[in-house]
LOKEFI-167664 format. One line per 3 residues: number of its first residue (from 1); for each residue x, y, z of N, C-alpha, C, O. Coordinates in steps of 0.2 Angstrom, whole numbers, plus 5000, padded with zeros to 4 digits. Last residue first. Layout:
N
NUM = X:Y:Z:X:Y:Z:X:Y:Z:X:Y:Z | ...
//
This chain:
265
265 = 5061:4917:4786:5063:4911:4787:5057:4907:4782:5056:4901:4782 | 5061:4932:4780:5068:4927:4778:5068:4919:4779:5071:4915:4777 | 5050:4934:4787:5050:4934:4778:5056:4930:4777:5056:4924:4774
262 = 5053:4933:4799:5048:4929:4796:5050:4928:4790:5050:4923:4787 | 5063:4943:4800:5064:4936:4801:5059:4933:4800:5061:4927:4798 | 5056:4955:4797:5061:4953:4792:5062:4944:4794:5063:4940:4789
259 = 5047:4956:4807:5044:4954:4801:5050:4952:4797:5050:4946:4795 | 5056:4958:4819:5052:4952:4817:5049:4950:4811:5049:4945:4809 | 5061:4972:4815:5065:4966:4816:5062:4959:4814:5065:4954:4811
256 = 5049:4980:4813:5055:4979:4808:5057:4972:4808:5056:4968:4803 | 5044:4978:4826:5041:4975:4819:5045:4974:4814:5044:4969:4811 | 5054:4984:4833:5053:4977:4835:5048:4975:4828:5049:4969:4826
253 = 5054:4997:4828:5061:4992:4828:5058:4986:4829:5060:4981:4825 | 5040:5001:4832:5044:5001:4825:5050:4997:4823:5050:4993:4818 | 5044:5000:4846:5037:4995:4843:5039:4995:4834:5040:4989:4831
250 = 5051:5010:4849:5054:5002:4848:5050:4998:4846:5052:4992:4845 | 5053:5022:4837:5050:5020:4842:5053:5014:4844:5057:5011:4840 | 5066:5030:4830:5061:5025:4828:5060:5023:4835:5064:5022:4839
247 = 5071:5047:4833:5072:5039:4833:5067:5036:4831:5062:5039:4830 | 5076:5065:4830:5069:5059:4830:5072:5052:4829:5075:5051:4825 | 5081:5079:4836:5083:5072:4834:5078:5068:4834:5074:5068:4839
244 = 5076:5095:4831:5075:5090:4837:5078:5084:4834:5077:5084:4827 | 5069:5111:4831:5074:5106:4828:5075:5102:4833:5077:5104:4838 | 5057:5123:4827:5058:5118:4831:5064:5115:4827:5064:5115:4821
241 = 5056:5136:4819:5053:5135:4826:5054:5130:4829:5051:5130:4835 | 5067:5149:4812:5066:5140:4815:5062:5142:4820:5063:5146:4824 | 5061:5157:4797:5059:5157:4807:5062:5149:4807:5060:5144:4804
238 = 5072:5163:4786:5068:5160:4788:5067:5159:4795:5072:5159:4799 | 5084:5167:4780:5079:5173:4781:5072:5169:4784:5066:5172:4783 | 5095:5159:4778:5090:5161:4770:5084:5165:4773:5079:5166:4769
235 = 5101:5160:4789:5105:5164:4782:5100:5165:4779:5098:5171:4777 | 5093:5151:4797:5094:5160:4799:5097:5164:4792:5095:5170:4791 | 5094:5140:4789:5089:5141:4790:5088:5150:4790:5085:5154:4787
232 = 5107:5137:4790:5104:5138:4785:5099:5142:4784:5099:5147:4781 | 5110:5136:4804:5112:5141:4800:5110:5142:4794:5111:5147:4791 | 5103:5125:4806:5101:5129:4809:5102:5137:4807:5098:5141:4807
229 = 5111:5115:4798:5103:5115:4798:5099:5123:4800:5095:5126:4797 | 5123:5115:4806:5123:5118:4798:5116:5118:4797:5115:5123:4794 | 5119:5111:4819:5122:5118:4819:5122:5120:4811:5121:5126:4809
226 = 5116:5097:4815:5110:5102:4817:5113:5109:4818:5109:5113:4817 | 5124:5086:4811:5123:5092:4806:5117:5097:4809:5113:5101:4805 | 5133:5074:4814:5128:5079:4820:5128:5087:4813:5132:5091:4813
223 = 5136:5059:4811:5136:5067:4808:5131:5072:4811:5125:5072:4809 | 5130:5046:4813:5137:5050:4817:5139:5056:4814:5145:5057:4814 | 5124:5043:4796:5126:5040:4804:5132:5046:4807:5137:5048:4805
220 = 5119:5056:4788:5124:5050:4788:5124:5049:4795:5125:5053:4799 | 5101:5061:4789:5108:5062:4787:5114:5056:4788:5111:5050:4790 | 5086:5067:4784:5089:5060:4786:5097:5062:4783:5098:5064:4777
217 = 5074:5076:4791:5079:5076:4786:5084:5070:4789:5085:5069:4795 | 5057:5080:4789:5062:5076:4790:5068:5075:4787:5068:5074:4781 | 5048:5095:4791:5051:5092:4786:5056:5086:4791:5059:5087:4797
214 = 5035:5108:4791:5038:5102:4795:5041:5097:4790:5038:5094:4786 | 5032:5125:4787:5035:5118:4783:5037:5114:4790:5040:5118:4794 | 5021:5138:4786:5026:5132:4790:5027:5126:4787:5023:5122:4784
211 = 5012:5146:4779:5019:5147:4778:5023:5144:4783:5027:5147:4785 | 5002:5138:4778:5001:5142:4783:5009:5145:4782:5011:5146:4788 | 5009:5121:4777:5003:5125:4776:5005:5131:4780:5009:5131:4784
208 = 5016:5105:4777:5017:5113:4774:5010:5117:4772:5007:5115:4767 | 5023:5092:4782:5018:5096:4781:5019:5103:4779:5024:5107:4781 | 5035:5084:4779:5029:5081:4782:5023:5085:4782:5017:5082:4782
205 = 5045:5081:4766:5041:5086:4768:5035:5083:4772:5031:5080:4769 | 5061:5075:4769:5055:5072:4767:5049:5079:4769:5049:5081:4774 | 5077:5074:4761:5073:5077:4766:5066:5077:4763:5065:5079:4757
202 = 5093:5065:4763:5085:5065:4760:5082:5070:4765:5084:5070:4771 | 5104:5066:4767:5105:5060:4763:5097:5060:4759:5096:5056:4754 | 5119:5076:4771:5111:5075:4770:5108:5070:4763:5109:5070:4757
199 = 5131:5079:4770:5130:5073:4775:5120:5072:4774:5117:5067:4777 | 5130:5095:4764:5133:5090:4765:5131:5085:4770:5127:5088:4774 | 5115:5101:4757:5118:5102:4763:5122:5095:4763:5119:5090:4763
196 = 5105:5101:4750:5110:5102:4746:5115:5102:4750:5120:5102:4748 | 5091:5099:4757:5095:5094:4755:5103:5095:4750:5107:5091:4748 | 5088:5113:4761:5091:5108:4766:5095:5102:4762:5101:5099:4764
193 = 5085:5118:4749:5092:5120:4751:5093:5117:4756:5099:5116:4756 | 5074:5110:4745:5079:5111:4740:5085:5112:4746:5090:5108:4748 | 5064:5112:4757:5067:5105:4755:5074:5107:4751:5079:5104:4753
190 = 5063:5127:4755:5067:5125:4761:5068:5118:4759:5074:5117:4760 | 5057:5127:4742:5063:5129:4743:5066:5127:4749:5072:5126:4749 | 5045:5120:4746:5048:5117:4742:5057:5122:4742:5062:5118:4741
187 = 5039:5131:4757:5041:5125:4758:5045:5120:4753:5049:5116:4755 | 5045:5145:4763:5042:5143:4758:5044:5135:4757:5050:5133:4756 | 5043:5147:4780:5046:5149:4776:5043:5145:4770:5038:5141:4771
184 = 5046:5142:4797:5043:5147:4793:5045:5149:4787:5050:5154:4787 | 5050:5124:4801:5053:5132:4799:5047:5136:4796:5043:5133:4792 | 5055:5112:4811:5049:5115:4808:5051:5123:4807:5053:5127:4812
181 = 5064:5095:4807:5064:5103:4808:5056:5105:4806:5052:5103:4802 | 5070:5082:4815:5065:5084:4812:5065:5092:4813:5067:5094:4818 | 5083:5070:4808:5081:5076:4813:5075:5080:4810:5074:5081:4804
178 = 5090:5054:4809:5085:5058:4808:5084:5064:4813:5084:5065:4819 | 5103:5045:4803:5100:5048:4809:5095:5053:4806:5097:5057:4801 | 5104:5028:4796:5105:5036:4795:5101:5038:4802:5098:5035:4805
175 = 5097:5015:4793:5105:5018:4791:5106:5025:4791:5108:5027:4786 | 5088:5010:4802:5087:5015:4795:5091:5018:4790:5090:5021:4785 | 5095:5001:4808:5088:4998:4804:5088:5003:4798:5088:5002:4792
172 = 5105:5007:4815:5105:5002:4811:5100:4999:4806:5101:4995:4802 | 5097:5017:4821:5103:5019:4816:5102:5015:4812:5099:5015:4806 | 5090:5010:4831:5086:5014:4827:5090:5015:4820:5088:5014:4814
169 = 5100:5003:4839:5095:4999:4834:5091:5003:4828:5090:5000:4823 | 5106:5015:4844:5109:5012:4840:5105:5006:4834:5105:5005:4828 | 5095:5018:4852:5096:5022:4847:5101:5019:4842:5100:5019:4836
166 = 5094:5007:4862:5089:5010:4857:5091:5013:4852:5088:5012:4846 | 5108:4998:4860:5105:5003:4864:5099:5004:4859:5100:5002:4854 | 5107:4979:4857:5110:4986:4856:5106:4991:4861:5102:4989:4865
163 = 5102:4966:4848:5104:4966:4854:5109:4975:4855:5114:4975:4851 | 5091:4954:4841:5094:4960:4841:5098:4962:4847:5095:4959:4851 | 5088:4943:4841:5090:4944:4835:5090:4951:4834:5089:4954:4829
160 = 5087:4926:4849:5091:4932:4851:5092:4937:4843:5096:4935:4840 | 5073:4914:4848:5081:4918:4846:5081:4924:4847:5076:4928:4846 | 5061:4913:4852:5066:4910:4856:5074:4911:4853:5079:4909:4856
157 = 5053:4921:4843:5053:4914:4843:5058:4910:4845:5059:4904:4843 | 5064:4933:4846:5057:4931:4842:5058:4923:4842:5063:4920:4840 | 5070:4947:4856:5068:4938:4856:5062:4937:4852:5056:4938:4854
154 = 5081:4958:4859:5073:4958:4856:5073:4950:4855:5078:4948:4851 | 5087:4968:4873:5088:4962:4869:5080:4961:4866:5075:4962:4869 | 5096:4985:4873:5090:4980:4873:5090:4975:4870:5092:4975:4864
151 = 5099:4996:4886:5101:4993:4882:5096:4988:4881:5092:4986:4886 | 5094:5005:4895:5099:5007:4893:5102:5002:4887:5106:5004:4883 | 5077:5007:4901:5083:5003:4898:5087:5006:4895:5085:5011:4891
148 = 5065:5015:4903:5068:5014:4908:5075:5011:4907:5079:5012:4911 | 5058:5021:4891:5058:5024:4897:5063:5022:4902:5065:5026:4906 | 5057:5009:4883:5062:5016:4879:5063:5021:4887:5068:5024:4888
145 = 5051:5000:4890:5058:5000:4889:5062:5005:4886:5068:5006:4887 | 5040:5005:4889:5043:5006:4896:5050:5004:4895:5054:5006:4898 | 5036:5004:4876:5037:5011:4879:5039:5010:4886:5039:5015:4890
142 = 5033:4990:4876:5039:4993:4873:5040:5000:4874:5045:5002:4873 | 5029:4978:4885:5026:4986:4885:5032:4990:4882:5035:4993:4886 | 5032:4967:4887:5031:4968:4882:5028:4974:4881:5024:4975:4876
139 = 5046:4963:4897:5040:4966:4896:5039:4967:4890:5044:4968:4886 | 5059:4961:4909:5055:4956:4903:5049:4960:4904:5045:4961:4909 | 5075:4967:4913:5067:4969:4911:5064:4965:4908:5067:4964:4902
136 = 5087:4964:4924:5085:4963:4916:5076:4962:4918:5073:4959:4922 | 5100:4974:4930:5093:4974:4930:5091:4971:4923:5092:4974:4918 | 5113:4974:4942:5112:4972:4935:5104:4972:4934:5102:4969:4939
133 = 5115:4987:4952:5113:4979:4950:5112:4980:4943:5111:4985:4939 | 5119:5000:4956:5120:4995:4960:5119:4987:4957:5122:4983:4960 | 5112:5007:4946:5120:5008:4948:5122:5003:4952:5129:5003:4952
130 = 5099:5002:4945:5103:5002:4941:5110:5003:4941:5114:5001:4937 | 5090:5008:4954:5093:5004:4956:5098:5001:4951:5102:4996:4953 | 5083:5020:4947:5089:5021:4953:5092:5015:4955:5097:5015:4958
127 = 5077:5013:4938:5082:5017:4934:5088:5018:4941:5094:5017:4941 | 5067:5008:4947:5069:5005:4944:5075:5006:4942:5079:5002:4942 | 5061:5021:4952:5064:5016:4957:5069:5012:4954:5074:5011:4956
124 = 5056:5026:4939:5062:5029:4945:5065:5025:4948:5071:5024:4947 | 5046:5017:4938:5051:5018:4932:5058:5021:4937:5063:5018:4938 | 5037:5019:4951:5041:5012:4949:5046:5013:4942:5052:5010:4942
121 = 5033:5031:4946:5037:5030:4953:5041:5024:4951:5047:5025:4949 | 5025:5030:4934:5032:5033:4935:5036:5033:4941:5042:5035:4940 | 5016:5021:4938:5021:5017:4933:5026:5023:4934:5032:5021:4936
118 = 5008:5029:4947:5012:5023:4951:5018:5020:4945:5024:5018:4946 | 5002:5036:4939:5007:5040:4944:5011:5033:4947:5017:5034:4949 | 4995:5028:4930:4999:5032:4927:5004:5034:4933:5010:5033:4931
115 = 4993:5012:4940:4989:5018:4938:4997:5024:4935:5003:5023:4937 | 4998:4996:4935:4998:5002:4940:4996:5008:4937:4998:5010:4931 | 4996:4985:4928:4990:4986:4933:4992:4993:4938:4989:4995:4943
112 = 5013:4983:4927:5007:4980:4925:5002:4982:4929:5002:4980:4935 | 5026:4986:4929:5021:4991:4929:5014:4988:4927:5010:4992:4927 | 5036:4973:4928:5035:4978:4935:5029:4982:4935:5026:4983:4940
109 = 5038:4961:4920:5031:4967:4919:5029:4968:4926:5025:4966:4930 | 5048:4956:4929:5044:4953:4924:5037:4957:4925:5033:4957:4929 | 5064:4957:4933:5059:4960:4934:5055:4958:4930:5058:4956:4924
106 = 5079:4951:4941:5075:4950:4936:5068:4951:4938:5065:4948:4942 | 5095:4958:4945:5087:4958:4947:5084:4957:4941:5085:4961:4936 | 5110:4953:4952:5104:4953:4947:5098:4954:4949:5095:4952:4955
103 = 5116:4953:4965:5119:4958:4959:5115:4959:4954:5114:4964:4952 | 5104:4955:4980:5107:4951:4973:5111:4955:4968:5110:4961:4968 | 5102:4956:4994:5106:4961:4990:5111:4957:4983:5117:4957:4982
100 = 5090:4952:5000:5097:4948:5000:5103:4950:4997:5108:4946:4996 | 5080:4959:4996:5083:4961:5003:5088:4955:5004:5091:4955:5009 | 5075:4962:4983:5082:4965:4985:5085:4964:4992:5090:4967:4994
97 = 5064:4955:4983:5069:4955:4978:5075:4958:4979:5081:4956:4976 | 5057:4963:4992:5059:4955:4995:5064:4954:4988:5069:4950:4989 | 5056:4975:4986:5059:4975:4991:5061:4969:4993:5067:4969:4997
94 = 5048:4972:4976:5052:4973:4974:5060:4973:4979:5065:4973:4977 | 5036:4969:4984:5039:4964:4980:5044:4965:4977:5047:4961:4975 | 5033:4982:4989:5035:4977:4993:5038:4970:4989:5042:4966:4991
91 = 5030:4987:4976:5035:4990:4979:5038:4986:4985:5044:4986:4986 | 5018:4982:4974:5022:4980:4969:5030:4983:4973:5035:4979:4972 | 5011:4986:4984:5011:4979:4984:5016:4977:4981:5019:4972:4982
88 = 5010:5000:4983:5013:4997:4986:5014:4991:4987:5019:4990:4991 | 5001:4999:4970:5007:5001:4969:5011:5000:4975:5017:4997:4974 | 4988:4993:4975:4993:4989:4970:5000:4990:4968:5005:4987:4966
85 = 4989:4996:4993:4986:4997:4986:4990:4992:4983:4995:4989:4985 | 4986:4985:5008:4990:4989:5003:4988:4990:4996:4986:4985:4994 | 4979:4976:5016:4976:4985:5016:4982:4989:5011:4982:4995:5010
82 = 4988:4966:5015:4981:4965:5013:4977:4971:5012:4973:4972:5007 | 4998:4968:5024:4998:4968:5016:4992:4970:5012:4992:4973:5007 | 4997:4979:5036:4995:4972:5035:4995:4973:5027:4992:4978:5024
79 = 5011:4989:5041:5004:4988:5039:5002:4981:5035:5006:4978:5031 | 5022:4992:5045:5018:4989:5051:5012:4989:5049:5007:4989:5053 | 5026:5001:5034:5031:4996:5037:5027:4989:5042:5028:4983:5042
76 = 5023:5011:5027:5020:5006:5029:5023:4999:5032:5021:4993:5030 | 5034:5019:5028:5029:5022:5031:5024:5017:5032:5020:5018:5037 | 5045:5013:5020:5045:5012:5027:5038:5015:5031:5036:5012:5036
73 = 5044:5010:5006:5038:5008:5010:5039:5009:5017:5034:5007:5021 | 5054:5014:4997:5050:5020:5000:5044:5016:5002:5038:5018:5000 | 5065:5006:4992:5059:5006:4989:5053:5011:4992:5047:5011:4989
70 = 5074:5011:5002:5075:5011:4996:5069:5011:4992:5068:5015:4989 | 5067:5007:5015:5068:5014:5013:5070:5017:5007:5068:5023:5005 | 5068:4993:5014:5061:4997:5014:5062:5005:5011:5059:5008:5007
67 = 5080:4989:5012:5076:4991:5008:5070:4992:5008:5066:4991:5003 | 5084:4994:5026:5088:4997:5019:5083:4996:5015:5080:5001:5012 | 5077:4987:5035:5077:4993:5035:5079:4997:5028:5075:5001:5025
64 = 5082:4974:5031:5076:4975:5030:5073:4982:5029:5069:4984:5025 | 5096:4976:5035:5095:4975:5027:5088:4977:5026:5087:4982:5022 | 5095:4978:5049:5097:4982:5043:5096:4983:5037:5095:4988:5033
61 = 5089:4964:5052:5086:4972:5054:5088:4977:5048:5085:4979:5043 | 5100:4955:5046:5093:4956:5045:5088:4962:5046:5084:4965:5042 | 5111:4953:5052:5109:4959:5048:5104:4960:5045:5102:4965:5042
58 = 5109:4942:5062:5109:4950:5065:5112:4955:5060:5115:4960:5061 | 5103:4932:5054:5101:4933:5059:5103:4941:5060:5099:4946:5060 | 5109:4932:5036:5111:4930:5042:5106:4935:5047:5105:4940:5046
55 = 5099:4927:5023:5102:4934:5026:5103:4932:5032:5098:4931:5035 | 5093:4917:5015:5098:4916:5019:5103:4923:5022:5109:4923:5022 | 5080:4918:5012:5085:4919:5007:5093:4919:5009:5098:4920:5006
52 = 5072:4916:5021:5071:4911:5017:5077:4912:5012:5080:4907:5009 | 5075:4928:5030:5077:4921:5033:5078:4915:5026:5082:4911:5026 | 5068:4938:5021:5076:4937:5022:5078:4930:5024:5082:4927:5021
49 = 5057:4934:5022:5058:4932:5014:5067:4933:5016:5071:4929:5014 | 5054:4937:5035:5052:4932:5033:5055:4929:5027:5055:4923:5026 | 5055:4950:5034:5061:4947:5038:5059:4939:5035:5064:4936:5033
46 = 5046:4956:5025:5053:4955:5023:5057:4951:5029:5062:4948:5027 | 5033:4952:5034:5035:4947:5027:5042:4949:5025:5044:4945:5022 | 5036:4960:5043:5035:4953:5046:5038:4948:5040:5042:4944:5040
43 = 5035:4973:5036:5040:4971:5039:5042:4964:5042:5048:4961:5043 | 5020:4971:5031:5026:4973:5027:5032:4970:5031:5035:4965:5028 | 5011:4959:5040:5013:4966:5040:5020:4965:5033:5022:4960:5032
40 = 5002:4946:5033:5008:4947:5037:5008:4955:5035:5006:4957:5030 | 4991:4942:5026:4989:4942:5034:4996:4945:5037:4997:4946:5043 | 4997:4942:5014:4991:4947:5016:4991:4948:5022:4990:4953:5025
37 = 5009:4938:5008:5007:4934:5011:5002:4940:5014:5005:4944:5017 | 5014:4938:4989:5013:4941:4995:5008:4938:4999:5003:4935:4997 | 5021:4937:4974:5019:4932:4979:5020:4934:4986:5025:4932:4990
34 = 5016:4946:4960:5020:4947:4966:5017:4942:4972:5011:4942:4974 | 5016:4942:4943:5010:4941:4950:5014:4941:4956:5016:4935:4957 | 5027:4942:4938:5022:4948:4937:5017:4948:4943:5015:4953:4946
31 = 5042:4943:4950:5037:4940:4946:5029:4945:4944:5027:4950:4948 | 5057:4948:4953:5049:4950:4954:5045:4949:4948:5046:4952:4943 | 5070:4940:4962:5065:4941:4955:5059:4944:4957:5056:4943:4963
28 = 5089:4941:4962:5083:4944:4965:5077:4945:4958:5077:4948:4953 | 5103:4931:4963:5096:4933:4958:5091:4936:4962:5089:4932:4967 | 5109:4923:4968:5114:4928:4966:5108:4933:4961:5109:4937:4958
25 = 5105:4911:4972:5107:4915:4978:5109:4923:4975:5110:4928:4978 | 5105:4904:4959:5099:4907:4962:5100:4912:4967:5096:4917:4968 | 5118:4900:4957:5114:4905:4954:5108:4908:4957:5106:4914:4956
22 = 5118:4889:4967:5122:4895:4970:5121:4901:4964:5122:4906:4966 | 5108:4881:4963:5106:4885:4968:5111:4891:4969:5109:4896:4972 | 5113:4876:4951:5106:4880:4950:5106:4884:4957:5104:4889:4957
19 = 5124:4871:4944:5126:4875:4948:5120:4880:4950:5120:4886:4952 | 5118:4867:4933:5123:4862:4936:5124:4865:4941:5128:4861:4944 | 5111:4877:4927:5108:4871:4928:5113:4866:4932:5110:4861:4934
16 = 5118:4890:4927:5111:4889:4930:5107:4883:4930:5101:4882:4931 | 5134:4891:4932:5129:4889:4929:5124:4888:4931:5124:4885:4936 | 5140:4906:4938:5137:4899:4942:5133:4897:4935:5129:4901:4933
13 = 5145:4920:4937:5149:4914:4936:5148:4908:4936:5152:4904:4935 | 5132:4927:4939:5138:4928:4942:5143:4922:4942:5145:4919:4948 | 5126:4916:4929:5125:4921:4934:5129:4921:4939:5129:4917:4944
10 = 5126:4907:4913:5129:4910:4920:5126:4915:4923:5124:4919:4919 | 5122:4896:4901:5120:4902:4904:5123:4903:4910:5122:4898:4914 | 5122:4886:4886:5122:4887:4893:5123:4895:4896:5125:4899:4892
7 = 5115:4876:4871:5119:4880:4875:5119:4881:4883:5116:4877:4886 | 5099:4869:4871:5108:4869:4869:5110:4875:4873:5106:4878:4877 | 5088:4866:4880:5089:4862:4874:5097:4863:4870:5100:4859:4867
4 = 5092:4868:4899:5092:4871:4891:5093:4865:4887:5095:4859:4889 | 5079:4862:4910:5085:4861:4906:5086:4864:4899:5082:4862:4894 | 5070:4874:4919:5071:4870:4913:5077:4868:4911:5081:4873:4909
1 = 5075:4877:4937:5075:4879:4929:5075:4875:4924:5079:4870:4925
//
């Protein structure tokens, strides 16, 4: 590890600088470019990695079998790595990160270069591992974070500028919750009626044509007014076509936070 310029960090209670080897034993790492040996079979490679990572000989077979099953690569266990697709290679890389049963997994851009189906499968696999391991996902693909992670840390120029759930980041930046409605009714009357409800901070008409109105309703944080909105639409004799919560995308959150940082800097 590079020595820190300031501060300290621990993995499983071990300082990453002064107790580097112990800290590393508690980490499973999947780099963006997976370090595989193409001339080895999947099974042989995982046994080799298990030996390097200190898995005792008597436990290796069971552990290798477990990670192959967990990452769904048992069917290619005796195939040369050189013959595997990119998706299978990624799974083998994840299996080697898991083979010594680390409490922490660090995954660097785990879906780069995969096709859409492989991306979905990898996301599902990562989420399934979350119950047994702490997973740190490092990526610049923000939709990937939205689909996979329960908590987000945003770093800008080496500084941690935000840490929260995606939903709470949206609320914090916007200062409100947002609901999208699509209604069959008179646009301006719909806007006025909804704006008069308690806890509604504002109503924005997004689309108004052919008797159909789409609007965004901003309401006070932690005030679920969906029932009141639906009841108002129905009592007014309009048709309720859609009602759903709307959050900011992580791209919007990231841009707003980093732009604010640059302006303040």
